[in-house]
Chimera marker file (.cmm) of the C-alpha trace (Angstrom):
<marker_set name="trace">
<marker id="1" x="34.803" y="28.220" z="-10.324" r="1" g="1" b="0" radius="0.5"/>
<marker id="2" x="37.090" y="29.695" z="-12.707" r="1" g="1" b="0" radius="0.5"/>
<marker id="3" x="39.355" y="30.871" z="-9.887" r="1" g="1" b="0" radius="0.5"/>
<marker id="4" x="39.780" y="27.277" z="-8.894" r="1" g="1" b="0" radius="0.5"/>
<marker id="5" x="41.027" y="26.323" z="-12.134" r="1" g="1" b="0" radius="0.5"/>
<marker id="6" x="43.349" y="29.283" z="-12.824" r="1" g="1" b="0" radius="0.5"/>
<marker id="7" x="44.645" y="28.451" z="-9.003" r="1" g="1" b="0" radius="0.5"/>
<marker id="8" x="45.039" y="24.692" z="-9.794" r="1" g="1" b="0" radius="0.5"/>
<marker id="9" x="47.208" y="25.623" z="-12.857" r="1" g="1" b="0" radius="0.5"/>
<marker id="10" x="49.250" y="28.203" z="-10.778" r="1" g="1" b="0" radius="0.5"/>
<marker id="11" x="49.798" y="25.666" z="-8.237" r="1" g="1" b="0" radius="0.5"/>
<marker id="12" x="50.573" y="23.038" z="-11.158" r="1" g="1" b="0" radius="0.5"/>
<marker id="13" x="53.122" y="25.389" z="-12.413" r="1" g="1" b="0" radius="0.5"/>
<marker id="14" x="54.979" y="26.135" z="-9.038" r="1" g="1" b="0" radius="0.5"/>
<marker id="15" x="54.871" y="22.239" z="-8.001" r="1" g="1" b="0" radius="0.5"/>
<marker id="16" x="56.027" y="20.918" z="-11.195" r="1" g="1" b="0" radius="0.5"/>
<marker id="17" x="59.042" y="23.166" z="-11.215" r="1" g="1" b="0" radius="0.5"/>
<marker id="18" x="59.937" y="22.578" z="-7.437" r="1" g="1" b="0" radius="0.5"/>
<marker id="19" x="59.683" y="18.971" z="-7.818" r="1" g="1" b="0" radius="0.5"/>
<marker id="20" x="62.137" y="19.213" z="-10.915" r="1" g="1" b="0" radius="0.5"/>
<marker id="21" x="64.315" y="21.342" z="-9.135" r="1" g="1" b="0" radius="0.5"/>
<marker id="22" x="64.421" y="19.032" z="-6.316" r="1" g="1" b="0" radius="0.5"/>
<marker id="23" x="64.638" y="15.697" z="-7.872" r="1" g="1" b="0" radius="0.5"/>
<marker id="24" x="68.190" y="15.005" z="-9.125" r="1" g="1" b="0" radius="0.5"/>
<marker id="25" x="68.953" y="14.611" z="-12.645" r="1" g="1" b="0" radius="0.5"/>
<marker id="26" x="67.925" y="16.202" z="-15.731" r="1" g="1" b="0" radius="0.5"/>
<marker id="27" x="64.255" y="15.832" z="-16.807" r="1" g="1" b="0" radius="0.5"/>
<marker id="28" x="63.214" y="16.131" z="-20.666" r="1" g="1" b="0" radius="0.5"/>
<marker id="29" x="60.320" y="17.828" z="-20.128" r="1" g="1" b="0" radius="0.5"/>
<marker id="30" x="58.427" y="21.075" z="-21.501" r="1" g="1" b="0" radius="0.5"/>
<marker id="31" x="56.373" y="23.469" z="-19.864" r="1" g="1" b="0" radius="0.5"/>
<marker id="32" x="53.095" y="21.766" z="-20.214" r="1" g="1" b="0" radius="0.5"/>
<marker id="33" x="54.266" y="18.615" z="-18.983" r="1" g="1" b="0" radius="0.5"/>
<marker id="34" x="55.652" y="20.316" z="-16.382" r="1" g="1" b="0" radius="0.5"/>
<marker id="35" x="52.208" y="21.761" z="-15.313" r="1" g="1" b="0" radius="0.5"/>
<marker id="36" x="50.665" y="18.525" z="-15.906" r="1" g="1" b="0" radius="0.5"/>
<marker id="37" x="52.803" y="17.141" z="-13.499" r="1" g="1" b="0" radius="0.5"/>
<marker id="38" x="52.513" y="19.468" z="-10.967" r="1" g="1" b="0" radius="0.5"/>
<marker id="39" x="48.489" y="19.439" z="-11.297" r="1" g="1" b="0" radius="0.5"/>
<marker id="40" x="48.706" y="15.731" z="-11.157" r="1" g="1" b="0" radius="0.5"/>
<marker id="41" x="51.244" y="15.952" z="-8.175" r="1" g="1" b="0" radius="0.5"/>
<marker id="42" x="48.728" y="18.212" z="-6.190" r="1" g="1" b="0" radius="0.5"/>
<marker id="43" x="46.006" y="15.462" z="-6.842" r="1" g="1" b="0" radius="0.5"/>
<marker id="44" x="48.264" y="12.524" z="-5.509" r="1" g="1" b="0" radius="0.5"/>
<marker id="45" x="49.636" y="14.878" z="-2.641" r="1" g="1" b="0" radius="0.5"/>
<marker id="46" x="45.986" y="15.760" z="-1.813" r="1" g="1" b="0" radius="0.5"/>
<marker id="47" x="45.106" y="11.864" z="-1.845" r="1" g="1" b="0" radius="0.5"/>
<marker id="48" x="48.338" y="11.164" z="0.281" r="1" g="1" b="0" radius="0.5"/>
<marker id="49" x="48.207" y="13.848" z="2.991" r="1" g="1" b="0" radius="0.5"/>
<marker id="50" x="44.010" y="14.032" z="2.946" r="1" g="1" b="0" radius="0.5"/>
<marker id="51" x="42.871" y="10.471" z="2.540" r="1" g="1" b="0" radius="0.5"/>
<marker id="52" x="45.613" y="8.634" z="4.551" r="1" g="1" b="0" radius="0.5"/>
<marker id="53" x="46.870" y="11.011" z="7.221" r="1" g="1" b="0" radius="0.5"/>
<marker id="54" x="43.886" y="13.114" z="7.302" r="1" g="1" b="0" radius="0.5"/>
<marker id="55" x="45.791" y="16.676" z="7.012" r="1" g="1" b="0" radius="0.5"/>
<marker id="56" x="44.628" y="19.251" z="4.616" r="1" g="1" b="0" radius="0.5"/>
<marker id="57" x="41.771" y="21.421" z="3.613" r="1" g="1" b="0" radius="0.5"/>
<marker id="58" x="39.039" y="19.837" z="1.564" r="1" g="1" b="0" radius="0.5"/>
<marker id="59" x="36.924" y="22.983" z="1.135" r="1" g="1" b="0" radius="0.5"/>
<marker id="60" x="38.525" y="25.021" z="-1.367" r="1" g="1" b="0" radius="0.5"/>
<marker id="61" x="41.908" y="25.200" z="-3.300" r="1" g="1" b="0" radius="0.5"/>
<marker id="62" x="44.960" y="27.333" z="-1.297" r="1" g="1" b="0" radius="0.5"/>
<marker id="63" x="48.469" y="27.475" z="-1.401" r="1" g="1" b="0" radius="0.5"/>
<marker id="64" x="48.677" y="25.551" z="1.937" r="1" g="1" b="0" radius="0.5"/>
<marker id="65" x="48.682" y="22.490" z="-0.263" r="1" g="1" b="0" radius="0.5"/>
<marker id="66" x="51.706" y="23.259" z="-2.090" r="1" g="1" b="0" radius="0.5"/>
<marker id="67" x="54.346" y="20.954" z="0.092" r="1" g="1" b="0" radius="0.5"/>
<marker id="68" x="51.665" y="17.895" z="-0.611" r="1" g="1" b="0" radius="0.5"/>
<marker id="69" x="51.619" y="19.025" z="-4.147" r="1" g="1" b="0" radius="0.5"/>
<marker id="70" x="55.270" y="19.133" z="-4.588" r="1" g="1" b="0" radius="0.5"/>
<marker id="71" x="55.759" y="15.810" z="-2.868" r="1" g="1" b="0" radius="0.5"/>
<marker id="72" x="53.194" y="14.248" z="-4.969" r="1" g="1" b="0" radius="0.5"/>
<marker id="73" x="54.913" y="15.384" z="-8.049" r="1" g="1" b="0" radius="0.5"/>
<marker id="74" x="58.243" y="14.085" z="-7.014" r="1" g="1" b="0" radius="0.5"/>
<marker id="75" x="56.831" y="10.773" z="-6.432" r="1" g="1" b="0" radius="0.5"/>
<marker id="76" x="55.172" y="10.928" z="-10.104" r="1" g="1" b="0" radius="0.5"/>
<marker id="77" x="57.995" y="12.238" z="-11.584" r="1" g="1" b="0" radius="0.5"/>
<marker id="78" x="60.578" y="9.610" z="-9.763" r="1" g="1" b="0" radius="0.5"/>
<marker id="79" x="58.042" y="7.092" z="-11.014" r="1" g="1" b="0" radius="0.5"/>
<marker id="80" x="57.765" y="8.409" z="-14.975" r="1" g="1" b="0" radius="0.5"/>
<marker id="81" x="61.808" y="8.375" z="-14.998" r="1" g="1" b="0" radius="0.5"/>
<marker id="82" x="62.403" y="5.129" z="-13.477" r="1" g="1" b="0" radius="0.5"/>
<marker id="83" x="59.171" y="3.113" z="-15.707" r="1" g="1" b="0" radius="0.5"/>
<marker id="84" x="58.766" y="5.173" z="-18.600" r="1" g="1" b="0" radius="0.5"/>
<marker id="85" x="61.855" y="7.944" z="-19.818" r="1" g="1" b="0" radius="0.5"/>
<marker id="86" x="64.326" y="5.126" z="-18.499" r="1" g="1" b="0" radius="0.5"/>
<marker id="87" x="63.446" y="2.189" z="-20.968" r="1" g="1" b="0" radius="0.5"/>
<marker id="88" x="65.505" y="3.877" z="-23.494" r="1" g="1" b="0" radius="0.5"/>
<marker id="89" x="69.574" y="3.769" z="-23.841" r="1" g="1" b="0" radius="0.5"/>
<marker id="90" x="71.366" y="4.728" z="-20.994" r="1" g="1" b="0" radius="0.5"/>
<marker id="91" x="73.517" y="7.506" z="-20.797" r="1" g="1" b="0" radius="0.5"/>
<marker id="92" x="76.742" y="6.283" z="-20.117" r="1" g="1" b="0" radius="0.5"/>
<marker id="93" x="78.182" y="3.031" z="-21.375" r="1" g="1" b="0" radius="0.5"/>
<marker id="94" x="78.374" y="0.169" z="-19.173" r="1" g="1" b="0" radius="0.5"/>
<marker id="95" x="82.018" y="-0.268" z="-17.623" r="1" g="1" b="0" radius="0.5"/>
<marker id="96" x="82.785" y="-3.610" z="-20.012" r="1" g="1" b="0" radius="0.5"/>
<marker id="97" x="81.871" y="-1.577" z="-22.570" r="1" g="1" b="0" radius="0.5"/>
<marker id="98" x="84.194" y="1.262" z="-21.867" r="1" g="1" b="0" radius="0.5"/>
<marker id="99" x="86.556" y="-0.927" z="-21.185" r="1" g="1" b="0" radius="0.5"/>
<marker id="100" x="86.391" y="-2.736" z="-24.773" r="1" g="1" b="0" radius="0.5"/>
<marker id="101" x="86.450" y="0.776" z="-26.557" r="1" g="1" b="0" radius="0.5"/>
<marker id="102" x="89.771" y="1.528" z="-24.904" r="1" g="1" b="0" radius="0.5"/>
<marker id="103" x="91.281" y="-1.666" z="-25.736" r="1" g="1" b="0" radius="0.5"/>
<marker id="104" x="90.128" y="-1.246" z="-29.290" r="1" g="1" b="0" radius="0.5"/>
<marker id="105" x="91.509" y="2.227" z="-29.778" r="1" g="1" b="0" radius="0.5"/>
<marker id="106" x="94.848" y="0.932" z="-28.442" r="1" g="1" b="0" radius="0.5"/>
<marker id="107" x="94.815" y="-1.908" z="-30.974" r="1" g="1" b="0" radius="0.5"/>
<marker id="108" x="93.827" y="0.854" z="-33.751" r="1" g="1" b="0" radius="0.5"/>
<marker id="109" x="97.011" y="2.765" z="-32.427" r="1" g="1" b="0" radius="0.5"/>
<marker id="110" x="99.371" y="-0.008" z="-32.214" r="1" g="1" b="0" radius="0.5"/>
<marker id="111" x="98.780" y="-0.554" z="-36.278" r="1" g="1" b="0" radius="0.5"/>
<link id1="1" id2="2" r="1" g="1" b="0" radius="0.2"/>
<link id1="2" id2="3" r="1" g="1" b="0" radius="0.2"/>
<link id1="3" id2="4" r="1" g="1" b="0" radius="0.2"/>
<link id1="4" id2="5" r="1" g="1" b="0" radius="0.2"/>
<link id1="5" id2="6" r="1" g="1" b="0" radius="0.2"/>
<link id1="6" id2="7" r="1" g="1" b="0" radius="0.2"/>
<link id1="7" id2="8" r="1" g="1" b="0" radius="0.2"/>
<link id1="8" id2="9" r="1" g="1" b="0" radius="0.2"/>
<link id1="9" id2="10" r="1" g="1" b="0" radius="0.2"/>
<link id1="10" id2="11" r="1" g="1" b="0" radius="0.2"/>
<link id1="11" id2="12" r="1" g="1" b="0" radius="0.2"/>
<link id1="12" id2="13" r="1" g="1" b="0" radius="0.2"/>
<link id1="13" id2="14" r="1" g="1" b="0" radius="0.2"/>
<link id1="14" id2="15" r="1" g="1" b="0" radius="0.2"/>
<link id1="15" id2="16" r="1" g="1" b="0" radius="0.2"/>
<link id1="16" id2="17" r="1" g="1" b="0" radius="0.2"/>
<link id1="17" id2="18" r="1" g="1" b="0" radius="0.2"/>
<link id1="18" id2="19" r="1" g="1" b="0" radius="0.2"/>
<link id1="19" id2="20" r="1" g="1" b="0" radius="0.2"/>
<link id1="20" id2="21" r="1" g="1" b="0" radius="0.2"/>
<link id1="21" id2="22" r="1" g="1" b="0" radius="0.2"/>
<link id1="22" id2="23" r="1" g="1" b="0" radius="0.2"/>
<link id1="23" id2="24" r="1" g="1" b="0" radius="0.2"/>
<link id1="24" id2="25" r="1" g="1" b="0" radius="0.2"/>
<link id1="25" id2="26" r="1" g="1" b="0" radius="0.2"/>
<link id1="26" id2="27" r="1" g="1" b="0" radius="0.2"/>
<link id1="27" id2="28" r="1" g="1" b="0" radius="0.2"/>
<link id1="28" id2="29" r="1" g="1" b="0" radius="0.2"/>
<link id1="29" id2="30" r="1" g="1" b="0" radius="0.2"/>
<link id1="30" id2="31" r="1" g="1" b="0" radius="0.2"/>
<link id1="31" id2="32" r="1" g="1" b="0" radius="0.2"/>
<link id1="32" id2="33" r="1" g="1" b="0" radius="0.2"/>
<link id1="33" id2="34" r="1" g="1" b="0" radius="0.2"/>
<link id1="34" id2="35" r="1" g="1" b="0" radius="0.2"/>
<link id1="35" id2="36" r="1" g="1" b="0" radius="0.2"/>
<link id1="36" id2="37" r="1" g="1" b="0" radius="0.2"/>
<link id1="37" id2="38" r="1" g="1" b="0" radius="0.2"/>
<link id1="38" id2="39" r="1" g="1" b="0" radius="0.2"/>
<link id1="39" id2="40" r="1" g="1" b="0" radius="0.2"/>
<link id1="40" id2="41" r="1" g="1" b="0" radius="0.2"/>
<link id1="41" id2="42" r="1" g="1" b="0" radius="0.2"/>
<link id1="42" id2="43" r="1" g="1" b="0" radius="0.2"/>
<link id1="43" id2="44" r="1" g="1" b="0" radius="0.2"/>
<link id1="44" id2="45" r="1" g="1" b="0" radius="0.2"/>
<link id1="45" id2="46" r="1" g="1" b="0" radius="0.2"/>
<link id1="46" id2="47" r="1" g="1" b="0" radius="0.2"/>
<link id1="47" id2="48" r="1" g="1" b="0" radius="0.2"/>
<link id1="48" id2="49" r="1" g="1" b="0" radius="0.2"/>
<link id1="49" id2="50" r="1" g="1" b="0" radius="0.2"/>
<link id1="50" id2="51" r="1" g="1" b="0" radius="0.2"/>
<link id1="51" id2="52" r="1" g="1" b="0" radius="0.2"/>
<link id1="52" id2="53" r="1" g="1" b="0" radius="0.2"/>
<link id1="53" id2="54" r="1" g="1" b="0" radius="0.2"/>
<link id1="54" id2="55" r="1" g="1" b="0" radius="0.2"/>
<link id1="55" id2="56" r="1" g="1" b="0" radius="0.2"/>
<link id1="56" id2="57" r="1" g="1" b="0" radius="0.2"/>
<link id1="57" id2="58" r="1" g="1" b="0" radius="0.2"/>
<link id1="58" id2="59" r="1" g="1" b="0" radius="0.2"/>
<link id1="59" id2="60" r="1" g="1" b="0" radius="0.2"/>
<link id1="60" id2="61" r="1" g="1" b="0" radius="0.2"/>
<link id1="61" id2="62" r="1" g="1" b="0" radius="0.2"/>
<link id1="62" id2="63" r="1" g="1" b="0" radius="0.2"/>
<link id1="63" id2="64" r="1" g="1" b="0" radius="0.2"/>
<link id1="64" id2="65" r="1" g="1" b="0" radius="0.2"/>
<link id1="65" id2="66" r="1" g="1" b="0" radius="0.2"/>
<link id1="66" id2="67" r="1" g="1" b="0" radius="0.2"/>
<link id1="67" id2="68" r="1" g="1" b="0" radius="0.2"/>
<link id1="68" id2="69" r="1" g="1" b="0" radius="0.2"/>
<link id1="69" id2="70" r="1" g="1" b="0" radius="0.2"/>
<link id1="70" id2="71" r="1" g="1" b="0" radius="0.2"/>
<link id1="71" id2="72" r="1" g="1" b="0" radius="0.2"/>
<link id1="72" id2="73" r="1" g="1" b="0" radius="0.2"/>
<link id1="73" id2="74" r="1" g="1" b="0" radius="0.2"/>
<link id1="74" id2="75" r="1" g="1" b="0" radius="0.2"/>
<link id1="75" id2="76" r="1" g="1" b="0" radius="0.2"/>
<link id1="76" id2="77" r="1" g="1" b="0" radius="0.2"/>
<link id1="77" id2="78" r="1" g="1" b="0" radius="0.2"/>
<link id1="78" id2="79" r="1" g="1" b="0" radius="0.2"/>
<link id1="79" id2="80" r="1" g="1" b="0" radius="0.2"/>
<link id1="80" id2="81" r="1" g="1" b="0" radius="0.2"/>
<link id1="81" id2="82" r="1" g="1" b="0" radius="0.2"/>
<link id1="82" id2="83" r="1" g="1" b="0" radius="0.2"/>
<link id1="83" id2="84" r="1" g="1" b="0" radius="0.2"/>
<link id1="84" id2="85" r="1" g="1" b="0" radius="0.2"/>
<link id1="85" id2="86" r="1" g="1" b="0" radius="0.2"/>
<link id1="86" id2="87" r="1" g="1" b="0" radius="0.2"/>
<link id1="87" id2="88" r="1" g="1" b="0" radius="0.2"/>
<link id1="88" id2="89" r="1" g="1" b="0" radius="0.2"/>
<link id1="89" id2="90" r="1" g="1" b="0" radius="0.2"/>
<link id1="90" id2="91" r="1" g="1" b="0" radius="0.2"/>
<link id1="91" id2="92" r="1" g="1" b="0" radius="0.2"/>
<link id1="92" id2="93" r="1" g="1" b="0" radius="0.2"/>
<link id1="93" id2="94" r="1" g="1" b="0" radius="0.2"/>
<link id1="94" id2="95" r="1" g="1" b="0" radius="0.2"/>
<link id1="95" id2="96" r="1" g="1" b="0" radius="0.2"/>
<link id1="96" id2="97" r="1" g="1" b="0" radius="0.2"/>
<link id1="97" id2="98" r="1" g="1" b="0" radius="0.2"/>
<link id1="98" id2="99" r="1" g="1" b="0" radius="0.2"/>
<link id1="99" id2="100" r="1" g="1" b="0" radius="0.2"/>
<link id1="100" id2="101" r="1" g="1" b="0" radius="0.2"/>
<link id1="101" id2="102" r="1" g="1" b="0" radius="0.2"/>
<link id1="102" id2="103" r="1" g="1" b="0" radius="0.2"/>
<link id1="103" id2="104" r="1" g="1" b="0" radius="0.2"/>
<link id1="104" id2="105" r="1" g="1" b="0" radius="0.2"/>
<link id1="105" id2="106" r="1" g="1" b="0" radius="0.2"/>
<link id1="106" id2="107" r="1" g="1" b="0" radius="0.2"/>
<link id1="107" id2="108" r="1" g="1" b="0" radius="0.2"/>
<link id1="108" id2="109" r="1" g="1" b="0" radius="0.2"/>
<link id1="109" id2="110" r="1" g="1" b="0" radius="0.2"/>
<link id1="110" id2="111" r="1" g="1" b="0" radius="0.2"/>
</marker_set>
């Protein structure tokens, strides 16, 4: 039992960091959030591959589930970035804002 819990945490660490490395962009997550992402990704990957496709081992934890865990974590991270983290302000201004700022700067220089 304890071995499975430790194994799930290790799988979560690996899957979370691999998902963050493979998904483009910079995610603002700490260690605990990355591990949680990996563990939840492992669960999502298990349900995707075992439940839908019938692939995988249902007897115990093993590192063979790492690809499914990484794919599940990437899916969750994508959803998180698009719907939760992306609800704030955009990092780069819209093109119209940039044009307005340039025009304002040139007006100031002309004065």
